[in-house]
N, C-alpha and C positions, 0 to 999 in steps of 0.2 A: 130554658132550664136554669135555675140559680147557679151562679158561678161556684158557690160553696159545694154544691152537689157534684158538679163536674170535677172539682179539685179533689174531693173525697174519693171519687171513682178512679181518678188518675193515680192518686197515691196508692190506693189499694191494688190496682192493676200493676203498677210498677213493682211493688213488693212481690206480688204473685208471679209475674212474668219474669222478673229478674232473678228469682231464686232458681238455682240449678234444679233441673227436672228432666224428664224424658225428652221434651222438645228441644231444650237448650243443649242437651247432650248430643242429640242427633244433628243439630245445627253445627256445633263445634267440630264434631267428627267429620262431617262432610267438607267443611272449609279446610280442615287440616289435610285431608286426603286429596282434594281436587281443586281447592281454591274458591275464591269468592263468587266468580261468575257461575259456577256449577250450582251454587246453593240459592240463587235468586228465585228460580221457579218454586223451590221448596218453601222459601220465605213467603212468597206471594200467596201460596196455597194455605199456609198457616194463618196468615192474616185474614183471608177469606173465611176460613173455618171458624175463627174466633168471632168474626162478624156474624156468622150464621148462629152461633150460640147466643150472642148478645141479642140478636133478633128474636130468637126463641124466648128468651127471658122477658124482653120488652112486650112481646105479643101474647104473653101468658100461655106459651106452648109447653111449659114445663111438664104439665100433666100428659100432654101428647108424647113428649120425649120418654116419660116413664112408661106409658102405655106400649110404645114400640121399643121397649128396652132391648128386646132380642135383636132388633136391627142394629142398634148401636153396639151390642155385644159382638155381632158378626163383624162390623166395621173395625172394632178394636182389634180383633184377632187377625183380620186381614192386614191391618197396619203393622201388627207385631210380626207377622210372617214376612212382610216386605222389609222391615228393619233388619230382621235376621238375615235375609238374603243380601242386603247391602253390607252387613257386617262380614258375611262370607266373602263377598267380592273385595272388600277392603283388605281382609286378611291375605288373600291371594294376589293382591295387586302387585305388579312388578316394582321393585325399588329403583325407580328412574328418577335421577336428579333433574329437576326442571329449573331453568333459569328464570322463566316467566311464571310469576305467582298466579297468573290468570290463564294458565295453559289450557289447551282445548280439552273439552270433556271427553272421557274415554268412550269408546264405542259401546253402544247399548244403554248409555245413561242419558237418554234424551230429556229435553226440558219438560215434555209432557209427562214422562214417567216420574220425574222428580216432583212435578206439580201434584200428581196423583198421590205420591208418597206423603207429601206434606199435608194434603187434605185428610188422608186416612189417619195419620198420626194425630192431627188436631181434633177431628170429630170423634175419635175413639179414645182420647186421653181423659181418664176420669178426673184428673186434677183440673183441667180446663172446664169440663162439664159441671163439676161441683161449683167452681168459681162463679160461673154465669147464672146457673139455675138456683143456687142456694145462697151464695154470698152477696152477689150484686143486689138482690132485692132488700138486703139489710142495710146497704150503703146508700142506695138511691130509691126514692119512692117511685115505683113503676106503675102505680095505679092510674096515673093520669099522664101517660107519656104519649105524645103525638108524633107526627112525622118529623117535625122540626127538632124536637127533643131527642128523638132517636138518631137523627143525623148528627146532632151535637155529640152525643155519646159515642157514635161510631167514629167520628173524626178524632175525638179525644183518645179513643182506643187505638186507632191507627198511629197517631203521633207517639203514644207511649210505646207501642210494640216496635215501631220502626227504630226509635231511639235505643231501646233495650237490645233488640236482636242485632242491630248493626254494631252496637257496642261489643257484644260477645263475638260477632264475626270479625271485628277489627282485631280483637285480642288473638283470635285463632289465626288470622292472616299474618300477624306479627310473628307468632310462633312458627308458622309455616315458612316464613322468609329465612329462618335460621337453619333450615334443612339443606345442608350443603354437601352431604355425602350419602352414598347408597345405604350405609348402615343406619344413619339417622332417619332416612326416608322409610326404611323397612320398619324401624321401631315406631315411627309416627303412624304408619299404615295399620300396624297390628294393635297399637294402643287405641286408635280410632275404632277399629273393629270391635275391641272389647267394650269401649264406651257405647257404641251403637247397640251391641247385644245387651248391655246393661239397661239401656233405654227401653228396649223391647221387653225385657224382663220386668222392669218397673211398671210399664203399662199393663202387662198381662196379669200381674199379681195384685193390682190395686182393686 
């Protein structure tokens, strides 16, 4: 694939992925509440979800996605429900001061559950869906994409997403390090809960 096409795709994706939205809000909220380690399965699932949408676009499966729109609608609202559940858990989380920013994950928040949440959020997020199925074909000529070109696009996508998401996570981790008393932790927990609920509302109403 021409370097110019990959560069155009990377720039467009960086703008879309870097702009605050439901996925970024959920990511920052999780890091603020539980630290970086807790969010890694969530991030991995988000990247896999975006790779699936890219594959749909490259494979010409946009029509299939529209045909089974009800399935994606169900996925969206399952994801919304889980984000609201996480927001409720954050609101009720004890205001415990942790010396270690990578403290252990609370009981009930397994890596697999976080992975599932990330996948649901990504597959059901209309912003991501529209980006890959409507915008990407205007940036990259998808009419003659083979396996090699798909691999190049996927690698470019992963590089951009890793840079953007870890950038946001680093900012949230820095903010988390400033939480030195119970009142600050309680404020952070409840702010994160509101942000997470806002992310759920944004996905549900789009």
